[in-house]
ZAMITI-838925 format. One record per residue (C-alpha): x, y, z; residue number from 1; residue in one letter. Coordinates in pm, 1 decimal. Each point is the difference from the previous one (the first is absolute). Layout:
BEGIN
pt c1 = X&c2 = Y&c3 = Z&pos = NUM&code = A
...
This chain:
BEGIN
pt c1 = -1768.2&c2 = 1077.8&c3 = 1574.2&pos = 1&code = M
pt c1 = -165.6&c2 = -53.5&c3 = -336.3&pos = 2&code = A
pt c1 = 24.4&c2 = -327.8&c3 = -180.2&pos = 3&code = A
pt c1 = -147.9&c2 = -168.9&c3 = -298.7&pos = 4&code = R
pt c1 = 35.3&c2 = -331.8&c3 = -179.1&pos = 5&code = I
pt c1 = 43.9&c2 = -59.3&c3 = -366.9&pos = 6&code = A
pt c1 = -98.3&c2 = -346.2&c3 = -125.3&pos = 7&code = L
pt c1 = 113.7&c2 = -144.0&c3 = -330.6&pos = 8&code = H
pt c1 = -178.0&c2 = -307.7&c3 = -133.9&pos = 9&code = E
pt c1 = 197.6&c2 = -198.9&c3 = -262.5&pos = 10&code = G
pt c1 = -51.7&c2 = 107.0&c3 = -357.3&pos = 11&code = L
pt c1 = -309.2&c2 = 202.0&c3 = 85.1&pos = 12&code = K
pt c1 = 159.0&c2 = 327.9&c3 = 100.8&pos = 13&code = D
pt c1 = 325.5&c2 = 179.6&c3 = 82.0&pos = 14&code = T
pt c1 = -101.5&c2 = 166.0&c3 = 325.3&pos = 15&code = H
pt c1 = 326.3&c2 = -49.2&c3 = 193.8&pos = 16&code = T
pt c1 = 208.5&c2 = 104.5&c3 = -293.8&pos = 17&code = L
pt c1 = -219.6&c2 = 313.0&c3 = -45.7&pos = 18&code = D
pt c1 = 50.9&c2 = 81.9&c3 = 368.9&pos = 19&code = T
pt c1 = 380.9&c2 = -40.0&c3 = -20.1&pos = 20&code = Q
pt c1 = 15.8&c2 = 216.9&c3 = -310.8&pos = 21&code = L
pt c1 = -218.7&c2 = 269.4&c3 = 157.6&pos = 22&code = A
pt c1 = 235.0&c2 = 20.1&c3 = 301.0&pos = 23&code = L
pt c1 = 299.9&c2 = 27.7&c3 = -225.9&pos = 24&code = I
pt c1 = -151.7&c2 = 263.0&c3 = -222.9&pos = 25&code = R
pt c1 = -114.0&c2 = 214.6&c3 = 293.2&pos = 26&code = H
pt c1 = 329.3&c2 = -10.6&c3 = 188.5&pos = 27&code = A
pt c1 = 145.6&c2 = 344.8&c3 = 57.3&pos = 28&code = R
pt c1 = 339.3&c2 = -62.2&c3 = 164.5&pos = 29&code = S
pt c1 = 75.8&c2 = -360.7&c3 = 79.9&pos = 30&code = R
pt c1 = -80.8&c2 = -358.0&c3 = -97.4&pos = 31&code = L
pt c1 = 128.5&c2 = -309.1&c3 = 174.8&pos = 32&code = V
pt c1 = -64.7&c2 = -349.6&c3 = -139.2&pos = 33&code = L
pt c1 = 86.3&c2 = -332.3&c3 = 159.8&pos = 34&code = V
pt c1 = -32.4&c2 = -307.2&c3 = -216.6&pos = 35&code = N
pt c1 = 207.9&c2 = -265.3&c3 = -170.1&pos = 36&code = T
pt c1 = -205.5&c2 = -64.8&c3 = -314.7&pos = 37&code = F
pt c1 = 69.3&c2 = 133.3&c3 = -350.8&pos = 38&code = P
pt c1 = -157.8&c2 = 345.7&c3 = -35.2&pos = 39&code = L
pt c1 = -298.4&c2 = 7.1&c3 = -226.7&pos = 40&code = L
pt c1 = 84.9&c2 = 233.1&c3 = -287.7&pos = 41&code = L
pt c1 = -297.3&c2 = 219.3&c3 = 80.1&pos = 42&code = E
pt c1 = 140.9&c2 = 45.5&c3 = 348.6&pos = 43&code = I
pt c1 = 359.0&c2 = 45.5&c3 = -125.1&pos = 44&code = Q
pt c1 = -119.6&c2 = 278.1&c3 = -235.0&pos = 45&code = N
pt c1 = -201.3&c2 = 164.7&c3 = 270.6&pos = 46&code = A
pt c1 = 311.1&c2 = 2.4&c3 = 233.7&pos = 47&code = L
pt c1 = 213.2&c2 = 154.0&c3 = -278.4&pos = 48&code = I
pt c1 = -266.1&c2 = 269.5&c3 = -54.1&pos = 49&code = A
pt c1 = -0.6&c2 = 73.1&c3 = 374.1&pos = 50&code = A
pt c1 = 380.9&c2 = 36.4&c3 = -2.9&pos = 51&code = L
pt c1 = -26.4&c2 = 243.4&c3 = -293.7&pos = 52&code = E
pt c1 = -242.0&c2 = 219.8&c3 = 199.7&pos = 53&code = R
pt c1 = 244.7&c2 = 9.3&c3 = 292.3&pos = 54&code = G
pt c1 = -127.2&c2 = -276.6&c3 = 228.7&pos = 55&code = V
pt c1 = 261.3&c2 = -201.0&c3 = 189.1&pos = 56&code = R
pt c1 = -51.7&c2 = -375.1&c3 = -80.9&pos = 57&code = V
pt c1 = 158.5&c2 = -265.2&c3 = 216.6&pos = 58&code = E
pt c1 = -34.7&c2 = -378.5&c3 = -35.4&pos = 59&code = V
pt c1 = 96.4&c2 = -269.8&c3 = 246.2&pos = 60&code = L
pt c1 = 23.0&c2 = -340.8&c3 = -155.2&pos = 61&code = F
pt c1 = 133.9&c2 = -336.3&c3 = 101.6&pos = 62&code = G
pt c1 = 179.8&c2 = -290.9&c3 = -168.1&pos = 63&code = S
pt c1 = -203.8&c2 = -264.6&c3 = -172.4&pos = 64&code = V
pt c1 = 281.3&c2 = -239.0&c3 = 86.1&pos = 65&code = R
pt c1 = 127.4&c2 = 112.6&c3 = 344.9&pos = 66&code = P
pt c1 = 372.4&c2 = 24.3&c3 = 52.2&pos = 67&code = H
pt c1 = 242.3&c2 = 117.0&c3 = 258.3&pos = 68&code = H
pt c1 = 336.1&c2 = 178.6&c3 = 24.6&pos = 69&code = G
pt c1 = 171.7&c2 = 227.5&c3 = -244.6&pos = 70&code = D
pt c1 = 103.0&c2 = -294.3&c3 = -211.8&pos = 71&code = A
pt c1 = -373.8&c2 = -69.2&c3 = -68.0&pos = 72&code = R
pt c1 = -8.4&c2 = -358.3&c3 = 128.6&pos = 73&code = T
pt c1 = -339.6&c2 = -142.6&c3 = -92.4&pos = 74&code = Y
pt c1 = -225.3&c2 = -214.5&c3 = 211.8&pos = 75&code = F
pt c1 = -151.8&c2 = -307.8&c3 = -172.8&pos = 76&code = P
pt c1 = -278.2&c2 = 93.1&c3 = -242.4&pos = 77&code = G
pt c1 = 94.5&c2 = -77.6&c3 = -355.8&pos = 78&code = G
pt c1 = 113.4&c2 = 205.7&c3 = -299.9&pos = 79&code = A
pt c1 = -351.2&c2 = 96.8&c3 = -99.6&pos = 80&code = I
pt c1 = -12.4&c2 = 223.4&c3 = 311.0&pos = 81&code = R
pt c1 = 307.4&c2 = 182.7&c3 = -114.4&pos = 82&code = E
pt c1 = -159.5&c2 = 48.4&c3 = -342.0&pos = 83&code = V
pt c1 = -311.8&c2 = 136.0&c3 = 174.0&pos = 84&code = A
pt c1 = 217.8&c2 = 234.6&c3 = 204.8&pos = 85&code = D
pt c1 = 146.4&c2 = 140.5&c3 = -318.5&pos = 86&code = R
pt c1 = -352.7&c2 = 64.2&c3 = -131.7&pos = 87&code = Y
pt c1 = -104.2&c2 = 194.0&c3 = 316.1&pos = 88&code = V
pt c1 = 314.3&c2 = 212.1&c3 = -31.8&pos = 89&code = R
pt c1 = -52.2&c2 = 54.9&c3 = -372.6&pos = 90&code = S
pt c1 = -325.4&c2 = 187.2&c3 = 73.8&pos = 91&code = R
pt c1 = 180.7&c2 = 220.3&c3 = 255.5&pos = 92&code = L
pt c1 = 273.8&c2 = 107.1&c3 = -247.5&pos = 93&code = D
pt c1 = -223.0&c2 = 257.7&c3 = -175.4&pos = 94&code = A
pt c1 = -115.7&c2 = 151.3&c3 = 332.4&pos = 95&code = V
pt c1 = 360.4&c2 = 27.6&c3 = 129.1&pos = 96&code = I
pt c1 = 110.7&c2 = 151.0&c3 = -328.8&pos = 97&code = A
pt c1 = -275.5&c2 = 262.2&c3 = 37.6&pos = 98&code = A
pt c1 = 129.4&c2 = 98.5&c3 = 348.5&pos = 99&code = G
pt c1 = -179.9&c2 = -251.4&c3 = 222.7&pos = 100&code = G
pt c1 = 173.8&c2 = -146.8&c3 = 306.3&pos = 101&code = I
pt c1 = 4.7&c2 = -379.3&c3 = 52.3&pos = 102&code = A
pt c1 = 113.3&c2 = -190.6&c3 = 302.7&pos = 103&code = H
pt c1 = 65.5&c2 = -373.3&c3 = 19.8&pos = 104&code = E
pt c1 = -113.7&c2 = -109.1&c3 = 345.0&pos = 105&code = L
pt c1 = 288.6&c2 = -108.6&c3 = 214.6&pos = 106&code = A
pt c1 = -2.6&c2 = -112.6&c3 = 361.5&pos = 107&code = L
pt c1 = 318.0&c2 = 42.0&c3 = 202.7&pos = 108&code = P
pt c1 = 138.7&c2 = -299.1&c3 = 188.3&pos = 109&code = S
pt c1 = -177.3&c2 = -68.0&c3 = 328.8&pos = 110&code = R
pt c1 = 93.2&c2 = -184.8&c3 = 321.8&pos = 111&code = P
pt c1 = -45.9&c2 = -371.0&c3 = -55.6&pos = 112&code = G
pt c1 = 53.8&c2 = 0.6&c3 = -374.1&pos = 113&code = W
pt c1 = 284.1&c2 = -198.2&c3 = -151.6&pos = 114&code = E
pt c1 = 294.2&c2 = 235.7&c3 = -46.2&pos = 115&code = P
pt c1 = 45.6&c2 = -84.3&c3 = -362.5&pos = 116&code = E
pt c1 = -341.7&c2 = 135.3&c3 = -88.6&pos = 117&code = L
pt c1 = 118.1&c2 = 362.1&c3 = 40.7&pos = 118&code = E
pt c1 = -281.9&c2 = 215.4&c3 = -148.7&pos = 119&code = R
pt c1 = -313.6&c2 = -182.4&c3 = -104.8&pos = 120&code = L
pt c1 = -189.1&c2 = 96.7&c3 = -325.6&pos = 121&code = F
pt c1 = -346.5&c2 = -156.4&c3 = 45.0&pos = 122&code = P
pt c1 = -310.0&c2 = -18.2&c3 = -215.7&pos = 123&code = H
pt c1 = -256.0&c2 = 272.1&c3 = 69.2&pos = 124&code = V
pt c1 = -366.5&c2 = -114.8&c3 = -21.9&pos = 125&code = H
pt c1 = -150.7&c2 = 334.6&c3 = 105.9&pos = 126&code = A
pt c1 = -227.9&c2 = 201.5&c3 = -225.1&pos = 127&code = K
pt c1 = 10.4&c2 = 360.5&c3 = 118.3&pos = 128&code = L
pt c1 = -39.3&c2 = 339.9&c3 = -164.1&pos = 129&code = L
pt c1 = 33.0&c2 = 326.2&c3 = 196.5&pos = 130&code = V
pt c1 = -116.0&c2 = 328.8&c3 = -153.7&pos = 131&code = C
pt c1 = 157.0&c2 = 309.5&c3 = 157.0&pos = 132&code = D
pt c1 = -102.7&c2 = 0.1&c3 = 367.9&pos = 133&code = T
pt c1 = -368.6&c2 = -23.0&c3 = -92.8&pos = 134&code = R
pt c1 = -71.4&c2 = -358.9&c3 = -83.4&pos = 135&code = A
pt c1 = 137.5&c2 = -354.6&c3 = 19.7&pos = 136&code = A
pt c1 = -133.4&c2 = -295.4&c3 = -195.8&pos = 137&code = A
pt c1 = 70.0&c2 = -355.3&c3 = 112.0&pos = 138&code = V
pt c1 = -152.6&c2 = -334.9&c3 = -84.6&pos = 139&code = G
pt c1 = 35.4&c2 = -300.9&c3 = -224.9&pos = 140&code = S
pt c1 = 42.1&c2 = 185.5&c3 = -326.1&pos = 141&code = A
pt c1 = 355.4&c2 = -15.8&c3 = -145.8&pos = 142&code = N
pt c1 = 101.4&c2 = 269.2&c3 = -246.3&pos = 143&code = L
pt c1 = 26.7&c2 = -247.8&c3 = -291.5&pos = 144&code = D
pt c1 = -224.0&c2 = -109.6&c3 = -291.7&pos = 145&code = V
pt c1 = -136.8&c2 = -306.5&c3 = 169.0&pos = 146&code = T
pt c1 = -135.8&c2 = 185.9&c3 = 299.5&pos = 147&code = A
pt c1 = -134.4&c2 = 284.6&c3 = -211.3&pos = 148&code = A
pt c1 = -195.7&c2 = -197.8&c3 = -257.6&pos = 149&code = Y
pt c1 = -36.1&c2 = -370.9&c3 = 89.5&pos = 150&code = W
pt c1 = -7.1&c2 = -77.7&c3 = 367.4&pos = 151&code = E
pt c1 = -249.1&c2 = 114.6&c3 = 256.4&pos = 152&code = S
pt c1 = 151.6&c2 = 252.5&c3 = 247.1&pos = 153&code = E
pt c1 = -81.2&c2 = 233.0&c3 = 288.5&pos = 154&code = A
pt c1 = 162.3&c2 = 325.5&c3 = 81.6&pos = 155&code = L
pt c1 = -48.2&c2 = 204.8&c3 = 324.0&pos = 156&code = L
pt c1 = 62.1&c2 = 372.4&c3 = -47.1&pos = 157&code = V
pt c1 = 55.1&c2 = 187.3&c3 = 324.5&pos = 158&code = V
pt c1 = -24.5&c2 = 379.2&c3 = -23.6&pos = 159&code = E
pt c1 = 154.8&c2 = 124.3&c3 = 319.6&pos = 160&code = D
pt c1 = 316.5&c2 = 209.1&c3 = 39.8&pos = 161&code = T
pt c1 = 116.3&c2 = -139.0&c3 = 337.2&pos = 162&code = P
pt c1 = -46.5&c2 = -354.0&c3 = -122.8&pos = 163&code = F
pt c1 = 191.7&c2 = 77.7&c3 = -320.3&pos = 164&code = T
pt c1 = 278.8&c2 = 174.8&c3 = 182.5&pos = 165&code = E
pt c1 = 42.6&c2 = -302.3&c3 = 230.7&pos = 166&code = R
pt c1 = 11.7&c2 = -221.3&c3 = -313.0&pos = 167&code = M
pt c1 = 271.7&c2 = 223.2&c3 = -157.7&pos = 168&code = L
pt c1 = 202.5&c2 = -2.5&c3 = 320.0&pos = 169&code = A
pt c1 = 8.5&c2 = -375.7&c3 = -1.9&pos = 170&code = A
pt c1 = 98.9&c2 = -3.4&c3 = -368.6&pos = 171&code = L
pt c1 = 287.5&c2 = 250.2&c3 = 68.2&pos = 172&code = E
pt c1 = 147.4&c2 = -251.7&c3 = 242.4&pos = 173&code = A
pt c1 = -12.0&c2 = -265.2&c3 = -270.0&pos = 174&code = L
pt c1 = 149.9&c2 = 236.8&c3 = -261.5&pos = 175&code = F
pt c1 = 288.3&c2 = 70.1&c3 = 244.7&pos = 176&code = A
pt c1 = 122.7&c2 = -363.4&c3 = 5.2&pos = 177&code = T
pt c1 = -81.2&c2 = -80.8&c3 = -360.5&pos = 178&code = S
pt c1 = 209.2&c2 = 27.2&c3 = -316.4&pos = 179&code = R
pt c1 = -77.9&c2 = 307.1&c3 = -218.6&pos = 180&code = R
pt c1 = 26.5&c2 = -85.7&c3 = -360.1&pos = 181&code = I
pt c1 = 268.1&c2 = 201.0&c3 = -173.2&pos = 182&code = D
pt c1 = -24.9&c2 = -7.3&c3 = -385.3&pos = 183&code = R
pt c1 = 376.4&c2 = 38.0&c3 = -23.5&pos = 184&code = E
pt c1 = 73.0&c2 = -300.6&c3 = 223.9&pos = 185&code = D
pt c1 = 199.5&c2 = -249.5&c3 = -212.9&pos = 186&code = P
pt c1 = -218.2&c2 = -290.3&c3 = 110.1&pos = 187&code = R
pt c1 = -321.8&c2 = 181.1&c3 = -85.5&pos = 188&code = W
pt c1 = 143.2&c2 = 113.7&c3 = -332.0&pos = 189&code = R
pt c1 = 130.3&c2 = -344.4&c3 = -102.8&pos = 190&code = E
pt c1 = -346.7&c2 = -143.3&c3 = 32.7&pos = 191&code = E
pt c1 = -171.3&c2 = 272.8&c3 = -207.3&pos = 192&code = V
pt c1 = -15.2&c2 = -208.5&c3 = -320.2&pos = 193&code = E
pt c1 = -117.3&c2 = -311.2&c3 = 194.2&pos = 194&code = Q
pt c1 = -279.4&c2 = 189.6&c3 = 154.3&pos = 195&code = R
pt c1 = -107.0&c2 = 155.8&c3 = -330.2&pos = 196&code = A
pt c1 = -2.2&c2 = -344.9&c3 = -168.2&pos = 197&code = W
pt c1 = -202.4&c2 = -159.8&c3 = 274.6&pos = 198&code = V
pt c1 = -237.3&c2 = 301.6&c3 = -8.5&pos = 199&code = G
pt c1 = -61.1&c2 = -59.0&c3 = -370.4&pos = 200&code = R
pt c1 = -37.6&c2 = -379.1&c3 = 18.3&pos = 201&code = N
pt c1 = -187.7&c2 = -66.0&c3 = 328.7&pos = 202&code = W
pt c1 = -227.0&c2 = -200.0&c3 = 48.4&pos = 203&code = P
pt c1 = 77.6&c2 = -205.5&c3 = -307.8&pos = 204&code = S
pt c1 = 317.7&c2 = -107.7&c3 = 176.8&pos = 205&code = L
pt c1 = -209.0&c2 = -219.1&c3 = 240.8&pos = 206&code = V
pt c1 = -219.9&c2 = -152.4&c3 = -263.4&pos = 207&code = G
């Protein structure tokens, strides 16, 4: 098993971003991303370019404000989390429109849970990028502008096919219970303008 670490130090460099972009640009057949932060435009554009050259792109994301049930009953957390959730989804719209597949993580009801919870749609704090069956990158680096340019981050890149295949198998199990985003879903369509507006105006919305 081969592994290396990419370290990014604040405003001094973009090493983790460079590593993420290199994995995306060298993908031949499949990319899987797990993150619930608004995609940096450089990463969004790289994913669209990957789709255009025939790479399958899948994104697993969570809810900034967790909720449960088909009626989308929110847990406490405040309206600003709902706005942030729209922002995250606004950056996925272009990827989905280009042919990408997006799944909102959902966990089926489990023994001991309150019956009214039904399916649970939690936040996802993971930062994972899988490139084909050749490499997987995991660490502290989100796929957003803050992690790319401002904060100090670390990214572990594992280049090992058996490890990557085990990772993909675990993700397939999560995909199976999650909600695949359908662009024609009335709920998704009715929020298109909201997402676009938030995408244009964030972060000025929060001062």
